[in-house]
DSSP file (Angstrom, degrees, kcal/mol; ACC not computed):
  #  RESIDUE AA STRUCTURE BP1 BP2  ACC     N-H-->O    O-->H-N    N-H-->O    O-->H-N    TCO  KAPPA ALPHA  PHI   PSI    X-CA   Y-CA   Z-CA
    1    1 A M              0   0    0      0, 0.0     2,-0.3     0, 0.0    96,-0.1   0.000 360.0 360.0 360.0 127.9   23.8  -19.9  -63.4
    2    2 A H        -     0   0    0     94,-0.1    94,-0.2    92,-0.1     2,-0.1  -0.998 360.0-108.2-146.3 151.7   25.9  -23.0  -63.2
    3    3 A S        -     0   0    0     -2,-0.3     3,-0.2     1,-0.1    92,-0.2  -0.402  12.8-158.9 -74.1 147.7   28.4  -24.3  -60.8
    4    4 A H    >   +     0   0    0     90,-1.4     3,-2.2     1,-0.1    -1,-0.1   0.013  54.8 121.5-112.0  24.9   32.1  -24.5  -61.7
    5    5 A N  T 3   +     0   0    0      1,-0.3    -1,-0.1    89,-0.1    90,-0.1   0.600  66.6  67.2 -68.6  -6.8   33.0  -27.2  -59.1
    6    6 A H  T 3  S+     0   0    0     -3,-0.2     2,-0.4     2,-0.1    -1,-0.3   0.569  88.5  81.0 -82.9  -9.7   34.2  -29.4  -62.0
    7    7 A V  S <  S-     0   0    0     -3,-2.2     6,-0.1    87,-0.1     3,-0.1  -0.825  89.5-115.2 -99.9 132.8   37.0  -26.9  -62.6
    8    8 A E    >   -     0   0    0     -2,-0.4     3,-2.1     4,-0.1    12,-0.3  -0.356  41.2 -92.8 -63.8 143.1   40.1  -27.1  -60.4
    9    9 A P  T 3  S+     0   0    0      0, 0.0    12,-0.2     0, 0.0    -1,-0.1  -0.315 114.5  26.4 -54.8 137.1   40.8  -24.1  -58.2
   10   10 A G  T 3  S+     0   0    0     10,-3.4     2,-0.2     1,-0.3    11,-0.1   0.282 105.4  99.3  89.9 -10.3   43.1  -21.6  -60.0
   11   11 A E  S <  S-     0   0    0     -3,-2.1     9,-2.7     9,-0.2    -1,-0.3  -0.669  71.0-118.2-106.9 164.6   42.0  -22.8  -63.4
   12   12 A A  B     -A   19   0A   0      7,-0.3     7,-0.3    -2,-0.2     6,-0.1  -0.757  29.5-105.5-102.7 147.7   39.5  -21.3  -65.9
   13   13 A C     >  -     0   0    0      5,-2.4     4,-1.8    -2,-0.3    -1,-0.0  -0.534  22.8-143.8 -67.5 128.8   36.3  -23.0  -67.1
   14   14 A P  T  4 S+     0   0    0      0, 0.0    -1,-0.1     0, 0.0    -2,-0.0   0.728  96.6  48.6 -68.5 -20.2   36.9  -24.1  -70.7
   15   15 A D  T  4 S+     0   0    0      3,-0.1    -2,-0.0     1,-0.0    -3,-0.0   0.909 131.5   8.3 -86.1 -45.7   33.2  -23.2  -71.6
   16   16 A C  T  4 S-     0   0    0      2,-0.1    -1,-0.0     0, 0.0    -4,-0.0   0.574  90.5-122.3-116.7 -13.1   32.8  -19.7  -70.2
   17   17 A G     <  +     0   0    0     -4,-1.8     2,-0.2     1,-0.3     0, 0.0   0.414  54.3 152.8  87.3  -2.9   36.3  -18.6  -69.1
   18   18 A M        -     0   0    0     -6,-0.1    -5,-2.4     1,-0.1     2,-0.4  -0.447  39.7-136.5 -64.8 128.1   35.4  -18.0  -65.4
   19   19 A E  B     -A   12   0A   0     -7,-0.3     2,-1.8    -2,-0.2    -7,-0.3  -0.709   7.4-132.5 -86.7 133.5   38.5  -18.5  -63.2
   20   20 A R        -     0   0    0     -9,-2.7   -10,-3.4    -2,-0.4    -9,-0.2  -0.620  36.8-166.4 -83.4  81.0   38.0  -20.4  -60.0
   21   21 A K        -     0   0    0     -2,-1.8    72,-2.6   -12,-0.2     2,-0.5  -0.389  17.8-129.4 -71.8 144.6   39.9  -17.9  -57.9
   22   22 A T  E     -B   92   0B   0     70,-0.2     2,-0.9    -2,-0.1    70,-0.2  -0.834  16.7-140.1 -91.2 132.8   41.0  -18.8  -54.4
   23   23 A I  E >   +B   91   0B   0     68,-3.4     3,-0.9    -2,-0.5    68,-0.5  -0.807  22.4 178.7 -98.9  98.8   40.0  -16.1  -51.9
   24   24 A D  T 3  S+     0   0    0     -2,-0.9    -1,-0.2     1,-0.2     4,-0.1   0.637  70.0  72.6 -75.8 -15.2   42.9  -15.7  -49.5
   25   25 A T  T 3  S+     0   0    0      2,-0.1    -1,-0.2    66,-0.1    -2,-0.0   0.579  88.0  70.0 -79.7  -7.9   41.3  -12.9  -47.4
   26   26 A I  S <  S-     0   0    0     -3,-0.9    65,-0.4    65,-0.1    -3,-0.0  -0.937  97.8-105.3-108.6 129.2   38.9  -15.3  -45.8
   27   27 A P        -     0   0    0      0, 0.0     2,-2.4     0, 0.0    -2,-0.1  -0.218  31.8-115.7 -54.4 138.3   40.3  -17.9  -43.3
   28   28 A A  S    S+     0   0    0     -4,-0.1     2,-0.3    62,-0.1    60,-0.1  -0.429  84.0  85.0 -78.5  69.3   40.4  -21.4  -44.8
   29   29 A K  S    S-     0   0    0     -2,-2.4     2,-0.1    58,-0.0    32,-0.1  -0.973  91.5 -75.4-157.4 161.6   37.9  -22.9  -42.4
   30   30 A A        -     0   0    0     -2,-0.3     2,-0.4    30,-0.3    40,-0.2  -0.425  53.3-133.8 -60.7 140.5   34.1  -23.3  -42.0
   31   31 A L  E     -F   69   0C   0     38,-1.9    38,-3.0    -2,-0.1    -1,-0.1  -0.830   6.5-132.9-105.3 135.3   32.6  -20.0  -40.9
   32   32 A T  E  >  -F   68   0C   0     -2,-0.4     4,-2.3    36,-0.3    36,-0.2  -0.289  36.6 -98.8 -72.9 169.2   30.1  -19.5  -38.1
   33   33 A E  H  > S+     0   0    0     34,-1.0     4,-2.5     1,-0.2     5,-0.2   0.913 126.0  49.3 -54.8 -45.5   27.1  -17.4  -38.8
   34   34 A D  H  > S+     0   0    0      1,-0.2     4,-2.1     2,-0.2    -1,-0.2   0.876 109.1  52.1 -65.0 -37.3   28.7  -14.4  -37.0
   35   35 A E  H  > S+     0   0    0      2,-0.2     4,-0.6     1,-0.2    -1,-0.2   0.887 110.1  48.6 -67.2 -38.7   31.9  -14.9  -39.0
   36   36 A V  H >< S+     0   0    0     -4,-2.3     3,-1.4     1,-0.2     4,-0.3   0.954 112.2  48.6 -63.1 -48.6   30.0  -14.8  -42.3
   37   37 A E  H >< S+     0   0    0     -4,-2.5     3,-1.6     1,-0.3    -2,-0.2   0.854 103.1  62.4 -60.3 -35.6   28.1  -11.7  -41.2
   38   38 A S  H >< S+     0   0    0     -4,-2.1     3,-1.8     1,-0.3    -1,-0.3   0.690  84.3  77.4 -67.2 -16.9   31.4  -10.0  -40.1
   39   39 A L  G X< S+     0   0    0     -3,-1.4     3,-1.3    -4,-0.6     6,-0.3   0.786  83.7  65.4 -61.7 -25.5   32.6  -10.1  -43.7
   40   40 A T  G <  S+     0   0    0     -3,-1.6    -1,-0.3    -4,-0.3    -2,-0.2   0.565  78.2  82.2 -74.5  -6.4   30.3   -7.2  -44.4
   41   41 A E  G <  S+     0   0    0     -3,-1.8     2,-0.3    -4,-0.1    -1,-0.3   0.719  75.2  88.9 -68.6 -18.5   32.4   -5.0  -42.2
   42   42 A S  S X  S-     0   0    0     -3,-1.3     3,-1.0    -4,-0.2    -3,-0.0  -0.608  83.8-134.6 -73.7 136.4   34.7   -4.7  -45.2
   43   43 A D  T 3  S+     0   0    0     -2,-0.3    -1,-0.1     1,-0.2    -3,-0.0   0.760 103.5  59.4 -62.3 -23.5   33.7   -1.7  -47.4
   44   44 A A  T 3  S+     0   0    0      1,-0.1     2,-0.6    32,-0.1    33,-0.5   0.702  92.8  72.0 -80.4 -20.4   34.0   -3.9  -50.4
   45   45 A I    <   +     0   0    0     -3,-1.0    31,-0.2    -6,-0.3     3,-0.1  -0.872  50.2 176.1-106.0 115.8   31.4   -6.5  -49.4
   46   46 A H  S    S+     0   0    0     29,-2.9     2,-0.3    -2,-0.6    30,-0.2   0.752  72.8  14.5 -86.2 -27.9   27.8   -5.4  -49.5
   47   47 A L  E     +C   75   0B   0     28,-1.1    28,-2.2    -8,-0.1     2,-0.3  -0.992  56.0 178.1-150.8 138.9   26.3   -8.7  -48.5
   48   48 A A  E     +C   74   0B   0     -2,-0.3    26,-0.2    26,-0.2    -8,-0.1  -0.950  16.0 163.6-143.0 122.5   27.5  -12.0  -47.0
   49   49 A K  E     -C   73   0B   0     24,-2.1    24,-2.8    -2,-0.3     2,-0.3  -0.992  36.8-119.2-140.0 143.9   25.2  -14.9  -46.3
   50   50 A P  E     -C   72   0B   0      0, 0.0    22,-0.3     0, 0.0    95,-0.2  -0.649  14.7-156.5 -77.4 139.8   25.6  -18.6  -45.6
   51   51 A I  S    S+     0   0    0     20,-2.7    94,-0.5     1,-0.4     2,-0.3   0.912  80.1   2.1 -81.0 -47.3   23.8  -20.8  -48.1
   52   52 A S        -     0   0    0     19,-0.8    19,-0.4    91,-0.2     2,-0.4  -0.963  67.9-151.6-134.1 156.4   23.5  -23.7  -45.7
   53   53 A L  E     -G  142   0C   0     89,-2.7    89,-3.1    -2,-0.3     2,-0.4  -0.990   9.4-164.5-127.7 135.6   24.5  -24.1  -42.1
   54   54 A M  E     -GH 141  68C   0     14,-2.9    14,-2.4    -2,-0.4    87,-0.2  -0.922  30.0-102.6-120.4 149.1   25.5  -27.4  -40.4
   55   55 A K  E >   - H   0  67C   0     85,-2.6     3,-2.3    -2,-0.4    12,-0.2  -0.415  29.0-123.2 -66.7 139.3   25.7  -28.1  -36.8
   56   56 A G  G >  S+     0   0    0     10,-3.2     3,-1.7     7,-0.4     6,-0.4   0.767 106.4  73.4 -56.0 -27.8   29.3  -28.2  -35.5
   57   57 A S  G 3  S+     0   0    0      7,-1.1    -1,-0.3     1,-0.3     7,-0.1   0.699 104.5  38.7 -63.5 -17.2   28.8  -31.8  -34.2
   58   58 A V  G <  S+     0   0    0     -3,-2.3    -1,-0.3    82,-0.1    -2,-0.2   0.268 108.2  74.4-112.7   9.6   28.9  -32.9  -37.9
   59   59 A M  S X  S-     0   0    0     -3,-1.7     3,-1.4    -4,-0.2     2,-0.1  -0.983  81.1-123.7-126.1 124.5   31.7  -30.5  -39.0
   60   60 A P  T 3  S+     0   0    0      0, 0.0   -30,-0.3     0, 0.0     3,-0.1  -0.387  94.3  17.4 -64.1 139.6   35.4  -31.0  -38.1
   61   61 A G  T 3  S+     0   0    0      1,-0.2     2,-0.4    -2,-0.1    -5,-0.1   0.509 100.2 109.2  81.2   4.6   36.9  -28.0  -36.3
   62   62 A V  S <  S-     0   0    0     -3,-1.4    -1,-0.2    -6,-0.4    -3,-0.2  -0.945  78.7-104.2-116.5 134.9   33.6  -26.4  -35.3
   63   63 A D    >   -     0   0    0     -2,-0.4     3,-1.9     1,-0.1    -7,-0.4  -0.271  33.5-119.9 -53.7 136.6   32.3  -26.2  -31.8
   64   64 A D  T 3  S+     0   0    0      1,-0.3    -7,-1.1    -8,-0.3    -8,-0.2   0.793 111.7  46.4 -52.7 -33.5   29.5  -28.8  -31.4
   65   65 A S  T 3  S+     0   0    0     -9,-0.2    -1,-0.3   -10,-0.1     2,-0.1   0.556  98.0  91.2 -89.3  -7.1   26.9  -26.2  -30.4
   66   66 A A    <   -     0   0    0     -3,-1.9   -10,-3.2   -11,-0.0     2,-0.4  -0.446  68.0-135.3 -87.5 160.4   27.8  -23.8  -33.3
   67   67 A W  E     + H   0  55C   0    -12,-0.2   -34,-1.0    -2,-0.1     2,-0.3  -0.948  30.1 179.4-109.9 135.9   26.4  -23.5  -36.8
   68   68 A A  E     -FH  32  54C   0    -14,-2.4   -14,-2.9    -2,-0.4     2,-0.4  -0.947  18.2-136.7-141.6 160.1   28.8  -23.1  -39.6
   69   69 A A  E     +F   31   0C   0    -38,-3.0   -38,-1.9    -2,-0.3   -16,-0.1  -0.888  18.5 179.5-120.2 144.9   28.9  -22.8  -43.4
   70   70 A E  S    S+     0   0    0     -2,-0.4    15,-2.9   -18,-0.3     2,-0.4   0.307  83.7  51.4-116.6   0.6   31.1  -24.2  -46.1
   71   71 A D  E    S+ D   0  84B   0    -19,-0.4   -20,-2.7    13,-0.2   -19,-0.8  -0.981  70.1 164.6-138.3 123.8   29.1  -22.4  -48.9
   72   72 A I  E     -CD  50  83B   0     11,-2.6    11,-2.9    -2,-0.4     2,-0.4  -0.889  28.8-133.1-135.6 165.0   28.5  -18.7  -48.8
   73   73 A I  E     -CD  49  82B   0    -24,-2.8   -24,-2.1    -2,-0.3     2,-0.4  -0.963  20.1-175.7-117.2 138.0   27.4  -15.8  -51.0
   74   74 A I  E     -CD  48  81B   0      7,-2.4     7,-2.8    -2,-0.4     2,-0.4  -0.987   7.9-158.3-129.2 146.5   29.2  -12.5  -51.2
   75   75 A A  E     +CD  47  80B   0    -28,-2.2   -29,-2.9    -2,-0.4   -28,-1.1  -0.986  15.0 171.0-125.1 134.7   28.1   -9.4  -53.2
   76   76 A T  E >   - D   0  79B   0      3,-3.2     3,-0.6    -2,-0.4   -31,-0.1  -0.679  52.9 -85.0-125.2 179.9   30.5   -6.6  -54.2
   77   77 A E  T 3  S+     0   0    0    -33,-0.5     3,-0.1     1,-0.2   -32,-0.1   0.837 127.6  46.5 -56.7 -33.9   30.1   -3.6  -56.5
   78   78 A S  T 3  S-     0   0    0      1,-0.2    21,-2.7    20,-0.1     2,-0.3   0.670 124.4 -64.0 -88.9 -17.0   31.1   -5.7  -59.5
   79   79 A G  E <   -DE  76  98B   0     -3,-0.6    -3,-3.2    19,-0.3     2,-0.3  -0.989  53.4 -70.1 162.5-170.0   28.8   -8.7  -58.8
   80   80 A A  E     -DE  75  97B   0     17,-2.5    17,-3.1    -2,-0.3     2,-0.4  -0.901  36.9-167.5-120.9 149.1   27.9  -11.6  -56.6
   81   81 A R  E     -DE  74  96B   0     -7,-2.8    -7,-2.4    -2,-0.3     2,-0.6  -0.988  19.7-140.0-137.7 142.4   29.8  -14.8  -56.0
   82   82 A V  E     -DE  73  95B   0     13,-2.4    12,-3.3    -2,-0.4    13,-1.4  -0.919  26.6-162.4 -96.5 125.4   29.2  -18.2  -54.5
   83   83 A L  E     -DE  72  93B   0    -11,-2.9   -11,-2.6    -2,-0.6     2,-0.4  -0.910   4.2-165.3-110.3 137.3   32.2  -19.3  -52.5
   84   84 A S  E     -DE  71  92B   0      8,-2.6     8,-2.5    -2,-0.4     2,-0.6  -0.970  22.4-124.1-122.6 138.8   32.8  -22.9  -51.4
   85   85 A L  E     - E   0  91B   0    -15,-2.9     2,-0.5    -2,-0.4     6,-0.2  -0.709  32.5-170.7 -80.2 119.4   35.3  -24.1  -48.9
   86   86 A E  E >>  - E   0  90B   0      4,-3.0     4,-2.5    -2,-0.6     3,-2.4  -0.958  27.7-110.6-119.1 129.6   37.5  -26.7  -50.6
   87   87 A E  T 34 S+     0   0    0     -2,-0.5   -58,-0.0     1,-0.3   -59,-0.0  -0.296 103.7  12.2 -56.6 129.9   40.0  -28.9  -48.7
   88   88 A G  T 34 S+     0   0    0    -60,-0.1    -1,-0.3     1,-0.1   -60,-0.0   0.325 129.9  55.0  85.9  -8.0   43.5  -27.9  -49.5
   89   89 A H  T <4 S-     0   0    0     -3,-2.4     2,-0.3     1,-0.2    -2,-0.2   0.618  86.5-146.1-125.6 -27.4   42.5  -24.7  -51.2
   90   90 A G  E  <  + E   0  86B   0     -4,-2.5    -4,-3.0   -62,-0.1     2,-0.4  -0.662  64.6   1.2  87.5-149.5   40.4  -22.7  -48.8
   91   91 A W  E    S-BE  23  85B   0    -68,-0.5   -68,-3.4   -65,-0.4     2,-0.4  -0.638  73.1-176.1 -81.1 125.9   37.5  -20.5  -50.1
   92   92 A V  E     -BE  22  84B   0     -8,-2.5    -8,-2.6    -2,-0.4     2,-0.5  -0.947  32.0-109.9-126.8 140.8   37.1  -20.8  -53.9
   93   93 A V  E     + E   0  83B   0    -72,-2.6   -10,-0.2    -2,-0.4     3,-0.1  -0.572  38.7 169.0 -69.5 120.8   34.8  -19.0  -56.3
   94   94 A D  E     +     0   0B   0    -12,-3.3   -90,-1.4    -2,-0.5     2,-0.4   0.765  68.5  17.7-102.2 -37.3   32.2  -21.6  -57.5
   95   95 A I  E     - E   0  82B   0    -13,-1.4   -13,-2.4   -92,-0.2     2,-0.4  -0.999  64.1-170.0-137.2 136.9   29.7  -19.3  -59.3
   96   96 A E  E     - E   0  81B   0     -2,-0.4   -15,-0.2   -94,-0.2   -94,-0.1  -0.988   4.1-178.9-130.5 123.7   30.3  -15.7  -60.4
   97   97 A E  E     - E   0  80B   0    -17,-3.1   -17,-2.5    -2,-0.4    16,-0.1  -0.910  20.9-144.2-123.5 101.6   27.4  -13.5  -61.6
   98   98 A P  E     - E   0  79B   0      0, 0.0     2,-1.1     0, 0.0   -19,-0.3  -0.274  21.0-115.7 -62.5 149.1   28.6  -10.0  -62.7
   99   99 A L        +     0   0    0    -21,-2.7   -20,-0.0     1,-0.1    -2,-0.0  -0.776  46.7 166.2 -84.8 102.2   26.3   -7.0  -61.9
  100  100 A A        +     0   0    0     -2,-1.1     2,-0.3     2,-0.0    -1,-0.1   0.227  49.0  43.6-110.4  13.1   25.6   -6.1  -65.5
  101  101 A C  S    S-     0   0    0      3,-0.1     3,-0.3     1,-0.0     0, 0.0  -0.924  71.2-122.9-147.6 172.9   22.6   -3.7  -65.2
  102  102 A D  S    S+     0   0    0     -2,-0.3    -3,-0.0     1,-0.2     3,-0.0   0.210  84.1 100.6-100.4  14.0   21.3   -0.8  -63.2
  103  103 A C  S    S+     0   0    0      1,-0.1     2,-0.3     2,-0.0    -1,-0.2   0.655  89.0  16.2 -76.9 -15.1   18.1   -2.7  -62.3
  104  104 A C  S    S-     0   0    0     -3,-0.3    -3,-0.1     4,-0.0    -1,-0.1  -0.976  78.0-106.1-151.6 163.8   19.3   -3.6  -58.8
  105  105 A T     >  -     0   0    0     -2,-0.3     4,-2.8     1,-0.1     5,-0.2  -0.427  41.4-104.2 -83.1 164.4   21.9   -2.7  -56.2
  106  106 A P  H  > S+     0   0    0      0, 0.0     4,-2.6     0, 0.0     5,-0.2   0.890 124.2  52.5 -55.9 -37.7   24.8   -5.0  -55.4
  107  107 A K  H  > S+     0   0    0      2,-0.2     4,-2.4     1,-0.2     5,-0.1   0.927 110.7  45.8 -66.1 -43.5   23.0   -6.1  -52.3
  108  108 A E  H  > S+     0   0    0      2,-0.2     4,-2.3     1,-0.2    -1,-0.2   0.898 112.2  51.8 -65.3 -39.7   19.8   -7.0  -54.2
  109  109 A H  H  X S+     0   0    0     -4,-2.8     4,-2.2     1,-0.2    -2,-0.2   0.930 111.4  47.3 -61.6 -44.6   21.8   -8.8  -56.8
  110  110 A G  H  X S+     0   0    0     -4,-2.6     4,-2.5    -5,-0.2    -2,-0.2   0.897 109.7  53.5 -62.6 -40.6   23.6  -10.8  -54.1
  111  111 A H  H  X S+     0   0    0     -4,-2.4     4,-2.0     2,-0.2    -1,-0.2   0.908 108.2  50.1 -62.3 -41.7   20.3  -11.6  -52.4
  112  112 A N  H  X S+     0   0    0     -4,-2.3     4,-2.3     1,-0.2    -1,-0.2   0.925 112.1  46.9 -62.7 -45.0   18.9  -12.9  -55.7
  113  113 A L  H  X S+     0   0    0     -4,-2.2     4,-3.3     1,-0.2     5,-0.3   0.881 108.0  57.4 -65.0 -36.1   21.9  -15.2  -56.2
  114  114 A W  H  X S+     0   0    0     -4,-2.5     4,-2.1     2,-0.2    -1,-0.2   0.919 108.9  45.5 -59.7 -44.9   21.6  -16.3  -52.6
  115  115 A L  H  X S+     0   0    0     -4,-2.0     4,-2.1     2,-0.2    -2,-0.2   0.939 116.0  45.4 -64.2 -46.7   18.1  -17.5  -53.2
  116  116 A D  H  X S+     0   0    0     -4,-2.3     4,-2.4     1,-0.2    -2,-0.2   0.910 114.0  48.6 -62.7 -43.7   19.0  -19.2  -56.5
  117  117 A A  H  X S+     0   0    0     -4,-3.3     4,-3.1     2,-0.2     5,-0.3   0.871 108.9  54.2 -66.9 -36.9   22.1  -20.9  -55.0
  118  118 A T  H  X S+     0   0    0     -4,-2.1     4,-2.7    -5,-0.3     5,-0.3   0.950 110.9  45.0 -60.8 -48.3   20.2  -22.1  -52.0
  119  119 A E  H  X S+     0   0    0     -4,-2.1     4,-2.0     1,-0.2    -2,-0.2   0.920 116.3  46.5 -62.2 -43.3   17.7  -23.8  -54.2
  120  120 A M  H  X S+     0   0    0     -4,-2.4     4,-2.3     2,-0.2    -2,-0.2   0.928 115.2  45.0 -66.3 -45.7   20.4  -25.3  -56.5
  121  121 A L  H  X S+     0   0    0     -4,-3.1     4,-2.8     2,-0.2     5,-0.2   0.918 112.3  50.9 -67.2 -43.0   22.6  -26.5  -53.6
  122  122 A K  H  X S+     0   0    0     -4,-2.7     4,-2.6    -5,-0.3    -1,-0.2   0.933 111.9  47.7 -61.2 -43.8   19.7  -28.0  -51.6
  123  123 A K  H  X S+     0   0    0     -4,-2.0     4,-2.2    -5,-0.3    -1,-0.2   0.924 113.1  48.9 -61.7 -43.9   18.5  -29.9  -54.7
  124  124 A G  H  X S+     0   0    0     -4,-2.3     4,-2.5     2,-0.2    -2,-0.2   0.900 111.9  47.8 -62.8 -41.6   22.1  -31.1  -55.4
  125  125 A V  H  X S+     0   0    0     -4,-2.8     4,-2.1     2,-0.2     7,-0.2   0.908 110.7  51.8 -66.4 -42.1   22.6  -32.3  -51.8
  126  126 A E  H  <>S+     0   0    0     -4,-2.6     5,-3.7    -5,-0.2     6,-0.3   0.914 112.5  46.0 -60.1 -42.5   19.2  -34.1  -51.8
  127  127 A E  H ><5S+     0   0    0     -4,-2.2     3,-1.0     3,-0.2    -2,-0.2   0.907 113.0  49.2 -66.7 -42.3   20.2  -35.9  -55.0
  128  128 A M  H 3<5S+     0   0    0     -4,-2.5    -1,-0.2     1,-0.2    -2,-0.2   0.822 116.5  41.9 -66.2 -31.5   23.7  -36.8  -53.7
  129  129 A T  T 3<5S-     0   0    0     -4,-2.1     3,-0.5    -5,-0.2    -1,-0.2   0.256 112.7-115.9-101.4  12.8   22.3  -38.1  -50.5
  130  130 A D  T < 5S-     0   0    0     -3,-1.0    -3,-0.2     1,-0.2    -4,-0.1   0.916  74.9 -54.2  53.7  48.0   19.4  -39.9  -52.1
  131  131 A N  S   <S-     0   0    0     -5,-3.7    -1,-0.2     1,-0.2    -5,-0.1   0.827  79.7-170.3  55.6  38.2   16.9  -37.7  -50.2
  132  132 A D    >   -     0   0    0     -3,-0.5     3,-1.8    -6,-0.3     4,-0.4  -0.361  26.9-129.6 -55.4 130.7   18.5  -38.5  -46.8
  133  133 A P  G >  S+     0   0    0      0, 0.0     3,-1.2     0, 0.0    -1,-0.2   0.735 102.1  74.9 -59.6 -22.1   16.2  -37.0  -44.1
  134  134 A L  G >  S+     0   0    0      1,-0.3     3,-1.2     2,-0.2     7,-0.3   0.808  84.0  66.4 -60.0 -28.6   19.3  -35.3  -42.5
  135  135 A V  G <  S+     0   0    0     -3,-1.8    -1,-0.3     1,-0.3    -9,-0.1   0.830 112.0  33.6 -61.3 -31.6   19.2  -32.8  -45.3
  136  136 A N  G <  S+     0   0    0     -3,-1.2     2,-0.9    -4,-0.4    -1,-0.3   0.189  89.4 115.5-109.5  15.5   15.9  -31.5  -44.0
  137  137 A D    X>  -     0   0    0     -3,-1.2     4,-2.9     1,-0.1     3,-2.4  -0.781  52.5-158.9 -87.7 105.3   16.7  -32.2  -40.3
  138  138 A D  T 34 S+     0   0    0     -2,-0.9    -1,-0.1     1,-0.3    -4,-0.0   0.621  89.5  63.0 -61.6 -13.8   16.7  -28.7  -38.7
  139  139 A D  T 34 S+     0   0    0      1,-0.1    -1,-0.3   -84,-0.0     3,-0.1   0.609 119.2  23.2 -84.7 -11.5   18.8  -30.1  -35.8
  140  140 A V  T <4 S+     0   0    0     -3,-2.4   -85,-2.6     1,-0.4     2,-0.4   0.691 129.6  22.1-119.6 -39.0   21.7  -30.9  -38.2
  141  141 A M  E  <  -G   54   0C   0     -4,-2.9    -1,-0.4    -7,-0.3     2,-0.3  -0.997  58.2-170.7-141.9 136.8   21.3  -28.7  -41.2
  142  142 A R  E     -G   53   0C   0    -89,-3.1   -89,-2.7    -2,-0.4    -5,-0.0  -0.939  15.0-154.4-126.9 150.9   19.6  -25.3  -41.9
  143  143 A W    >   -     0   0    0     -2,-0.3     3,-2.1   -91,-0.2     4,-0.4  -0.871  11.2-164.4-121.3  91.8   18.9  -23.4  -45.1
  144  144 A P  T 3  S+     0   0    0      0, 0.0     3,-0.3     0, 0.0    -1,-0.1   0.749  87.0  45.4 -53.3 -31.6   18.6  -19.8  -44.0
  145  145 A A  T >> S+     0   0    0    -94,-0.5     3,-2.4     1,-0.2     4,-0.6   0.532  85.1  98.7 -87.7  -6.7   17.0  -18.6  -47.3
  146  146 A E  G X4 S+     0   0    0     -3,-2.1     3,-1.3     1,-0.3    -1,-0.2   0.831  76.8  54.7 -55.1 -40.1   14.5  -21.4  -47.5
  147  147 A N  G 34 S+     0   0    0     -4,-0.4    -1,-0.3    -3,-0.3    -2,-0.1   0.569 106.8  54.2 -73.7  -5.2   11.6  -19.6  -46.0
  148  148 A M  G <4        0   0    0     -3,-2.4    -1,-0.3     1,-0.1    -2,-0.2   0.508 360.0 360.0-100.1  -8.7   12.0  -16.9  -48.7
  149  149 A L    <<        0   0    0     -3,-1.3    -1,-0.1    -4,-0.6    -2,-0.1   0.471 360.0 360.0 -77.0 360.0   11.9  -19.3  -51.6
């Protein structure tokens, strides 16, 4: 599993061919916990989870008391995807893991990617912020899958 955030939205990765598709069916804004959960109301989406949640007070366009996500996981019949909110593009596929076996359900496959993506994103954020304590400050940022890792 590797991130494709080095590839421009709408273009394909030169190494593996994965296209960074823009997902127009999700509003181009940070999503609250309830909005992420509501994505599963679609018959096509088996699982939708926020990878990290930030307090609205540090996110533009989000109510100060709300928690919202700019990175989410969705699982469908065909596989699981990490979607990232990118300014000027909306929600873009960053990681795509096809469901290539009968060993798990789409929901289980998505759950596994959710755990892996949480670990990868948290490590990346810690490195980018030079281990800034805010990354682990539960009043500013939460990692919903963290207690399952």
